[in-house]
C-alpha positions in Angstrom: 36.2 7.5 23.7 38.6 5.9 21.3 40.6 3.0 22.8 44.3 3.4 23.0 46.4 1.2 20.8 50.0 1.7 21.8 53.2 1.3 19.8 56.5 1.0 21.8 59.4 1.9 19.5 62.7 0.4 20.6 62.6 -3.0 22.4 65.7 -3.0 24.5 66.0 -3.2 28.3 63.6 -0.2 28.6 61.1 -0.7 25.9 60.4 -4.4 26.2 59.4 -4.4 29.9 57.3 -1.4 29.2 55.6 -3.1 26.3 54.9 -6.2 28.4 53.4 -4.3 31.3 51.2 -2.1 29.0 50.0 -5.1 27.0 48.1 -6.3 30.1 45.8 -3.2 29.7 46.1 -2.1 26.0 46.4 -3.5 22.5 50.2 -3.3 21.9 52.6 -3.2 19.0 56.3 -3.6 19.7 58.4 -2.1 17.0 62.1 -2.4 16.4 64.2 -2.2 13.2 66.4 -5.1 14.4 64.9 -8.1 12.6 66.9 -10.6 14.5 65.6 -9.1 17.8 62.0 -9.3 16.6 62.5 -12.9 15.5 63.9 -13.8 19.0 60.9 -12.0 20.7 58.5 -13.9 18.6 60.2 -17.1 19.9 59.7 -15.6 23.5 63.5 -15.0 23.8 64.6 -11.8 25.6 68.4 -11.5 25.5 68.3 -8.5 27.9 66.9 -10.9 30.6 64.5 -8.1 31.7 61.4 -10.2 31.0 60.5 -13.8 31.6 59.8 -16.2 28.8 56.3 -16.8 30.2 55.6 -13.0 30.2 56.4 -12.8 26.5 54.4 -15.9 25.7 51.3 -14.5 27.4 51.7 -10.8 26.4 49.8 -10.9 23.0 52.2 -8.2 21.7 52.5 -7.8 18.0 56.3 -7.8 17.6 57.3 -6.3 14.2 59.9 -4.5 12.2 57.4 -3.5 9.6 56.4 0.2 9.7 53.1 -0.6 8.1 52.0 -2.3 11.3 52.0 1.1 13.1 49.0 2.3 10.9 46.3 1.7 13.5 48.2 2.9 16.6 47.3 6.2 18.3 49.9 6.3 21.0 53.6 6.1 20.3 56.2 5.6 23.1 59.8 6.1 22.0 62.4 4.1 24.0 65.3 3.9 21.6 68.9 4.2 22.9 70.7 7.6 22.9 74.4 6.9 23.5 77.3 9.3 23.4 80.2 9.5 21.0 83.9 9.5 21.8 83.7 13.2 22.6 80.7 12.8 24.9 78.3 14.3 22.4 74.8 12.8 22.3 74.0 10.5 19.4 70.3 11.0 18.7 70.3 9.2 15.3 67.9 6.5 16.5 65.7 9.1 18.1 65.5 11.1 14.8 64.8 7.9 12.9 62.0 6.9 15.3 60.5 10.4 15.1 60.5 10.3 11.3 58.6 6.9 11.4 56.0 8.4 13.8 55.7 11.5 11.6 54.9 9.4 8.6 52.0 7.6 10.4 50.7 10.2 12.9 47.0 11.0 12.8 44.8 13.6 14.4 44.5 13.4 18.2 47.5 10.9 18.4 49.9 11.1 21.3 53.7 10.8 21.2 55.6 10.1 24.4 59.4 10.1 24.6 61.2 8.1 27.2 64.7 8.0 25.8 67.4 9.9 27.7 67.8 13.3 26.1 69.2 16.8 26.9 66.7 19.5 28.0 65.1 21.0 25.0 65.5 18.0 22.7 61.8 17.0 22.6 60.5 20.5 21.9 63.3 21.9 19.8 64.2 18.9 17.7 61.6 16.0 17.8 58.3 17.9 17.8 59.3 20.3 15.0 60.4 17.3 12.9 57.0 15.7 13.4 55.3 19.0 12.4 57.5 19.4 9.3 57.0 15.9 8.0 53.3 15.4 8.9 52.2 19.0 8.4 50.3 18.7 11.6 50.5 21.1 14.6 51.3 20.3 18.2 48.3 20.6 20.5 46.0 21.1 17.6 46.4 17.9 15.6 48.5 15.8 17.9 50.0 15.8 21.5 53.3 15.0 23.0 55.1 14.4 26.3 58.2 13.3 27.9 58.5 10.7 30.7 62.0 9.6 31.5 62.7 5.9 31.9 64.0 5.0 35.4 64.7 1.3 35.0 67.9 0.0 36.7 68.9 -2.9 34.4 70.2 -6.3 35.6 69.4 -7.8 39.0 68.4 -4.6 40.7 65.1 -4.4 42.4 64.4 -0.9 40.9 62.1 -1.7 38.0 59.4 0.0 36.1 56.4 -0.6 38.3 57.9 0.1 41.7 59.4 3.5 41.1 57.6 6.9 40.9 57.0 7.8 37.2 57.8 11.4 36.2 55.5 12.6 33.4 55.1 15.8 31.4 52.9 16.9 28.5 52.7 19.6 25.8 49.5 20.8 27.4 47.0 19.7 30.1 45.1 17.3 27.7 48.4 15.6 27.0 49.3 15.4 30.7 46.0 13.8 31.5 46.3 11.3 28.7 49.8 10.3 29.7 48.8 10.0 33.4 45.9 7.7 32.5 48.2 5.4 30.5 51.0 5.1 33.1 48.6 4.8 36.1 47.7 1.4 34.8 51.1 0.0 35.4 52.9 2.2 38.0 52.4 1.2 41.7 54.5 4.0 43.3 52.6 7.0 41.9 52.9 9.6 39.2 54.7 12.9 39.5 53.7 15.6 37.0 56.6 17.8 36.1 56.1 21.5 35.5 56.9 21.1 31.8 58.8 18.9 29.3 62.2 20.5 29.8 61.9 20.0 33.6 61.2 16.3 33.0 64.1 16.0 30.6 66.4 17.7 33.2 65.2 15.4 35.9 66.5 12.4 34.0 69.9 14.0 33.4 70.2 14.9 37.1 69.3 11.4 38.1 71.9 9.9 35.8 74.5 12.3 36.9 73.8 11.6 40.6 74.1 7.9 40.0 77.4 8.3 38.1 78.9 10.5 40.9 77.9 8.0 43.6 79.5 5.1 41.6 82.7 7.1 41.0 82.9 8.1 44.7 82.5 4.5 45.9 85.1 3.3 43.4 87.5 5.9 44.7 86.8 4.9 48.3 87.3 1.2 47.5 
């Protein structure tokens, strides 16, 4: 069986801790288009404060902003930001850009996992068709995909990557099994397999909404 070489695309407060944890078990490339960020990480500096300097120093991650360094990867995990605009519409520019990069490098039997917060349907209706169009490869025939929402609570919170249940979903059973095997290496609280990709996407939206409602309610009470 071919060993997994993972590329985490987007090295913010979600992608960097994920990359550090995965690098303990897999060969790891950390990609971000922000050259200053990459330079800082090569100096073991994390301005998000989500990882320790010693963790970065010992991680053996190849930090890069060069697309050519993705050539030998066979698993791509997308953790780029997906903010909203002034009218609360999702801005998926970075997600599209990351997808195009993957599509230019994807090979037969490769796996793409999206972790960025998206609306239900985004992975299957926008991202996967874009990969198919650019790469001329077919989902579940030439490559596989899945969605696993990030659940990190940034800052000083105790709710971090390894101590929360990880929701996963795949484009088929083979994808599900591959994704589970990867995350089981780093998740202590267990894996929950969603019925399909849209359900996993919806779970993230519901969790974010519930958090926002609770914060708004407590603010009103105070």
